[in-house]
C-alpha positions in Angstrom: 126.2 31.0 145.8 127.2 32.4 142.5 124.5 31.3 139.9 127.9 29.3 138.5 127.7 27.4 141.3 124.3 26.7 141.3 125.2 25.4 137.4 128.0 23.8 138.4 126.0 21.4 141.3 123.3 21.1 139.5 124.9 19.3 136.4 126.9 17.3 139.0 123.6 15.9 140.8 122.3 14.8 137.5 125.6 12.9 136.7 124.9 11.2 139.9 122.2 8.8 138.5 123.3 8.8 135.1 120.3 6.4 134.2 117.5 8.1 135.7 118.8 11.3 134.6 119.3 10.3 131.0 115.6 8.4 130.8 114.0 11.6 132.0 116.2 13.7 129.1 114.5 10.6 126.8 111.4 11.6 127.4 112.2 14.9 127.0 113.6 14.4 123.6 110.9 12.5 122.0 108.4 15.6 122.6 111.0 18.1 121.6 111.9 16.2 118.5 108.4 15.7 117.3 107.5 19.5 117.9 110.7 20.2 115.9 110.1 18.1 113.1 106.2 18.7 112.9 106.6 22.6 113.0 109.6 22.9 110.6 107.8 21.2 107.7 104.4 23.0 108.5 105.8 26.3 108.6 108.7 25.8 106.2 105.7 24.6 103.7 103.8 27.8 104.5 107.0 30.3 103.7 107.6 28.2 100.5 104.2 28.8 99.4 104.4 32.3 100.5 107.6 33.2 98.7 106.3 31.8 95.2 103.4 34.6 95.6 105.6 37.1 96.6 108.1 36.2 93.6 105.5 36.0 90.7 103.7 39.4 92.4 100.5 37.7 93.1 100.0 39.7 96.4 99.8 42.6 94.2 97.1 41.8 91.8 93.1 42.1 92.1 90.8 39.7 90.2 88.1 41.8 88.6 85.0 39.9 87.3 81.4 40.6 85.9 80.2 38.1 88.5 80.0 40.3 92.0 80.6 37.2 94.2 84.0 36.5 92.7 86.8 35.1 94.9 90.4 35.0 94.1 90.3 31.4 93.0 87.3 32.3 90.8 89.1 34.5 88.3 89.1 32.1 85.0 85.1 31.2 85.8 84.0 34.7 86.0 82.9 34.8 82.6 80.0 36.3 80.5 77.0 34.3 82.1 75.9 37.2 83.9 72.9 39.0 81.7 72.4 41.8 83.9 76.0 42.5 85.2 78.8 45.2 84.2 80.3 43.9 80.8 84.5 44.0 81.2 85.1 46.3 78.4 88.4 48.0 76.6 86.8 51.2 78.1 86.3 49.6 81.6 90.1 48.7 81.7 91.1 52.1 80.9 89.0 53.3 83.6 90.4 50.9 86.0 93.8 51.5 84.9 93.4 55.3 86.3 92.4 54.2 89.8 94.9 55.5 92.3 97.5 52.8 93.2 96.7 50.7 89.9 100.0 50.0 87.8 98.2 48.3 84.8 95.6 46.1 83.7 95.8 42.6 81.9 92.1 41.5 80.1 92.0 38.1 80.1 89.5 35.7 78.0 88.7 32.2 78.3 88.2 30.4 74.5 85.9 27.7 74.5 86.1 26.4 70.8 88.5 23.8 71.0 88.5 20.1 71.8 92.0 18.9 71.2 95.4 20.0 71.0 97.2 17.7 68.2 100.8 17.0 67.6 101.7 14.6 64.9 99.5 11.8 65.5 99.1 12.5 69.0 95.7 14.7 70.5 95.3 15.9 73.6 91.8 16.9 74.7 92.1 20.5 75.9 91.1 22.0 78.9 91.6 25.5 79.3 92.6 27.8 76.5 93.2 30.8 78.0 94.2 34.9 76.5 95.7 37.7 78.3 97.7 40.8 77.6 101.1 39.8 77.6 102.0 42.9 79.5 103.9 41.5 82.5 101.3 41.6 85.1 100.4 38.1 84.5 103.9 36.4 85.2 104.2 32.8 84.4 107.2 30.3 85.1 108.8 29.4 81.8 110.6 26.4 81.8 111.8 26.4 78.0 111.6 29.2 75.9 109.9 32.6 76.4 106.2 33.6 77.2 104.0 35.1 74.8 105.1 39.0 74.4 103.2 42.1 73.6 104.9 41.9 70.0 103.0 38.4 69.2 99.8 38.5 67.5 98.4 35.1 66.0 100.1 31.9 65.4 101.8 31.3 68.5 101.3 29.9 72.2 102.9 28.3 75.1 101.5 25.2 76.7 101.9 23.9 80.4 104.5 21.4 81.1 101.5 18.6 81.8 100.8 19.1 78.1 104.3 18.7 77.0 104.8 15.7 79.6 102.0 14.2 77.8 103.7 14.6 74.6 106.6 12.6 75.6 108.9 15.7 76.5 109.5 15.4 80.0 112.9 16.3 80.8 113.5 17.7 77.1 111.0 20.7 76.8 113.5 22.9 75.1 113.2 20.2 72.0 109.4 21.1 72.1 110.0 24.9 71.6 109.4 26.1 67.9 107.2 23.0 67.0 103.9 23.3 65.2 100.8 22.0 67.0 97.0 21.9 66.3 94.4 23.3 67.7 91.3 21.4 66.6 87.9 23.0 66.9 84.7 22.1 67.9 82.2 21.3 65.0 80.2 24.5 65.6 83.4 26.7 65.3 82.9 30.0 63.3 86.0 31.9 64.1 89.0 33.0 62.4 90.3 29.9 60.0 86.5 28.6 59.4 85.5 29.1 56.0 81.5 30.0 56.6 80.8 30.1 52.7 81.9 26.4 52.5 80.1 25.4 55.5 76.8 27.0 54.4 77.2 25.0 51.2 77.9 21.9 53.2 75.1 22.5 55.2 72.5 23.3 52.2 74.0 20.2 50.6 73.7 17.9 53.4 69.5 19.2 53.9 68.9 18.6 50.1 69.9 15.2 50.4 68.7 14.2 54.2 64.6 15.6 54.4 63.1 16.3 57.5 66.5 16.4 59.2 66.9 19.1 61.6 69.9 21.4 62.7 71.2 18.6 65.2 71.8 16.3 62.5 74.3 18.4 60.9 77.9 17.8 62.1 80.1 20.2 60.4 83.8 19.4 59.6 86.3 20.7 62.5 88.6 23.5 61.6 92.2 22.7 62.8 94.1 26.2 63.3 98.1 25.6 63.6 100.4 27.4 66.0 103.9 27.5 66.8 104.9 26.8 70.8 107.2 29.1 72.0 107.2 28.2 75.2 106.8 25.4 78.0 105.1 27.1 81.4 105.2 25.4 84.7 101.9 24.0 86.0 102.2 25.7 89.8 99.9 28.6 88.5 97.5 26.3 86.4 97.3 22.8 85.1 96.8 21.7 81.4 96.6 25.3 80.0 97.1 26.4 76.8 97.7 30.5 76.5 97.3 32.4 73.3 97.9 36.2 72.6 94.6 38.3 73.2 95.0 39.4 69.4 94.5 35.6 68.2 91.5 35.2 70.9 89.5 38.1 69.0 89.5 36.1 65.7 88.8 32.6 67.6 86.0 34.2 69.5 84.2 35.6 66.2 81.2 34.5 64.9 81.0 34.3 61.0 77.6 34.1 59.9 76.1 33.8 56.4 73.2 35.7 55.5 71.1 34.9 52.0 69.4 38.0 50.7 66.5 37.8 48.8 66.2 40.0 45.6 62.2 40.4 44.7 61.1 41.6 41.3 58.1 41.5 39.1 58.2 38.1 38.5 58.8 36.6 42.4 61.5 36.8 44.9 65.0 34.7 44.1 67.9 33.7 46.4 70.9 36.4 45.8 74.2 36.2 46.9 75.2 34.8 50.4 77.5 37.4 52.1 79.3 36.7 55.4 78.9 39.0 58.5 81.5 38.8 61.2 80.4 39.4 65.1 83.2 40.6 67.6 81.7 38.2 70.2 84.6 39.1 72.6 83.4 42.9 72.6 79.6 42.0 72.6 79.8 39.5 75.6 83.1 41.5 77.5 86.3 39.8 78.6 86.7 36.8 80.9 88.7 38.9 83.4 91.1 41.7 84.6 94.0 41.0 86.5 94.5 44.5 88.0 98.2 45.1 89.4 98.5 47.9 92.3 102.0 49.5 93.5 102.0 47.6 96.8 100.5 44.6 98.1 99.3 46.5 101.4 96.9 48.8 99.0 95.4 45.7 97.2 92.3 45.3 99.4 91.7 49.0 99.2 91.9 49.0 95.3 89.2 46.2 95.0 86.8 47.7 97.5 86.8 50.9 95.5 86.7 49.3 92.0 83.7 46.8 93.2 82.2 49.9 94.5 82.7 52.4 91.5 82.3 50.0 88.8 79.7 47.3 90.5 81.6 44.7 89.5 83.1 41.8 91.8 86.8 42.2 92.4 89.0 40.0 95.1 92.8 40.9 96.0 94.9 38.0 96.0 96.5 38.5 99.1 93.5 38.4 101.7 92.3 35.0 99.8 95.5 33.5 99.9 96.4 34.8 104.0 93.1 32.7 104.6 94.3 29.9 102.8 97.5 30.0 104.5 95.9 30.3 108.0 95.2 26.6 107.6 99.0 25.9 108.1 98.6 27.8 111.2 95.7 25.8 112.5 97.6 22.5 111.2 100.7 24.1 113.0 98.6 24.5 116.6 97.2 20.8 116.3 100.5 19.4 115.6 102.3 21.3 118.0 99.5 20.3 120.6 100.4 16.4 119.8 104.0 17.3 120.8 103.1 19.3 123.8 101.3 16.3 125.2 104.9 14.0 125.1 106.4 17.3 127.1 103.6 16.9 129.3 104.6 13.2 129.7 108.0 14.2 130.2 107.6 16.5 132.7 105.7 14.1 134.8 108.9 12.2 134.4 111.1 15.1 135.4 108.7 15.3 138.6 109.0 12.0 139.8 113.2 12.0 138.9 113.3 15.2 141.5 111.3 13.7 144.0 113.4 10.5 143.9 116.7 12.4 143.9 115.1 14.7 147.1 114.2 11.1 149.0 117.9 10.1 148.4 119.4 13.3 149.1 117.1 14.1 152.4 120.4 14.0 155.1 122.6 16.3 152.2 119.7 18.9 152.3 119.9 18.8 156.2 123.5 19.3 156.3 123.2 22.2 153.6 120.4 23.9 156.1 122.4 23.2 159.0 125.3 25.0 157.7 123.5 28.4 157.1 121.9 27.6 153.2 118.5 29.4 153.1 115.2 27.8 151.9 115.5 29.9 148.7 119.0 28.4 148.2 117.8 24.8 148.4 114.8 25.7 146.3 116.7 27.6 143.3 119.2 24.4 143.5 116.6 21.6 142.6 114.4 24.1 140.0 117.8 24.6 138.0 118.3 20.8 138.0 115.1 20.2 136.5 115.9 23.0 134.1 118.6 21.5 133.2 116.9 18.1 132.0 114.2 19.9 130.6 117.0 21.9 128.6 119.2 18.9 127.3 116.0 17.2 126.3 115.2 20.2 124.3 118.9 20.6 122.8 119.2 17.0 121.9 115.5 16.9 120.5 116.7 19.9 118.1 119.3 18.0 117.0 117.6 14.9 116.3 115.3 17.2 114.2 117.5 18.8 112.7 119.3 15.5 111.6 115.5 14.6 110.2 115.6 17.7 108.1 119.1 16.9 106.6 117.6 13.8 105.7 114.6 15.0 104.1 115.4 17.6 102.1 117.5 15.9 99.4 114.0 13.6 98.9 111.8 16.4 98.6 114.3 18.6 96.2 114.2 15.6 93.9 110.6 15.8 93.6 110.5 19.4 93.3 113.2 18.8 90.5 111.0 16.0 88.9 107.8 19.0 88.9 110.3 21.3 87.8 110.6 23.8 90.7 113.5 25.6 91.0 113.4 25.7 94.7 115.6 23.6 97.3 115.9 22.4 100.7 112.6 24.4 101.6 112.5 22.2 104.8 114.5 24.7 107.2 114.9 25.3 111.1 114.0 29.0 111.4 115.5 31.0 114.6 112.3 31.1 116.7 111.6 27.6 116.5 115.1 26.8 117.5 114.6 29.2 120.4 111.0 28.5 120.6 112.1 24.6 121.4 114.8 24.8 123.7 113.1 27.9 126.1 109.9 25.8 126.1 111.4 22.5 127.2 113.7 24.6 129.6 110.4 26.0 131.0 108.6 22.6 131.3 111.8 21.5 133.6 111.2 24.8 135.6 107.6 23.9 136.3 107.8 20.6 136.7 110.5 21.2 139.5 109.0 23.6 141.6 107.0 21.5 143.5 110.0 18.9 144.2 112.0 22.1 144.9 109.4 23.5 147.5 108.7 20.0 149.0 113.1 20.3 149.3 113.4 23.6 150.9 110.5 22.9 153.6 112.4 20.0 154.8 112.9 20.0 158.5 116.8 20.3 159.2 116.9 18.1 161.8 114.6 15.3 160.9 116.4 15.5 157.7 119.9 15.0 159.8 118.0 11.8 160.9 116.9 10.6 157.7 118.1 7.5 157.1 
């Protein structure tokens, strides 16, 4: 017989017992639907996150820190806390920029001098104030306005969308662009905008009126620095963060001290005129971290290794770190796929039962086929294809239900993405490998489940089969 004849006969035999075949296929459908929905969700989410990282160039970045045990996620926590570590200086940034495959370096500094972001009568506690080189290496997703540019020096900033939401501008971020806000400093702030001489006079007056008081008792008046919001930035990179130009950060991190010189002569020593000294703490302590960009993501790990060994600093490439995190999705996919696989194993038992019942009902038919010259291989192949049909249709229908679930789920997911200011949509998809994999798997399970019944049918004695009632 031709292969098409086998298909036609198998399909006709399945239609003989419509209810039994439908229930058997339904068992396969349950497993196929489970696998389709769960794997589509897991790997679509993995693909979405991977695309996000690729879009902002994260896979081409290497984080450099004073701490040698840095990981990529520690890039904003690798500050100047190591007294015997290599300091991240401008000179070191220049040297790293000259490393092979490096296309640029962005210096970063954390500023812990502020306690609140003030807009009108509203005050929000500051969590992160970050300064960096706005040279295009660090890319932020701008929701309104613009990002910090190389021409910005002082008096401008961007805020993350969660701050904008708290200020009452959710869904209307553009209205916040151009507004003036205040950055309220900690009590002992001594950077740009502060008045060290006034602070010194207040301190002298306090101790004069409070004999016996110590330095902890004196609480100077906080300073408020004014800045204009030039953009609202997505929170996907960092939440509750204020970004300022690096030039402004140098002033914010200055340490202005008042020194009182003594003038001594024949009649003793007298206090001279107080003078202000300025220390550049950023130059003294070093930068928080560097973000290094390489020409290709495949070179990131090698560049990180060169930087670590050559300059004795910590260096972690984003690609290695992120891919190790995304590997969790592979594990989750295996777990969820295994759950769906259990359902398919149960369905396979149903296929075996259906095929054995079919053999018992068609014993005389098998005997006639053998009596007129059908070989054992012909009978075996016929029943195997019949079992494969059950698996194929179960997989196809399950795939259709899964696709319907994706069509229903995507609008709800799109709404959530839009509410979080993420431009992507329809992120849950059915990749070709999953479509072919589900159909191939269910068909294979049908074939494997039909092997025993097919072998049993092929080895029936023709004479006994003809006499079977």
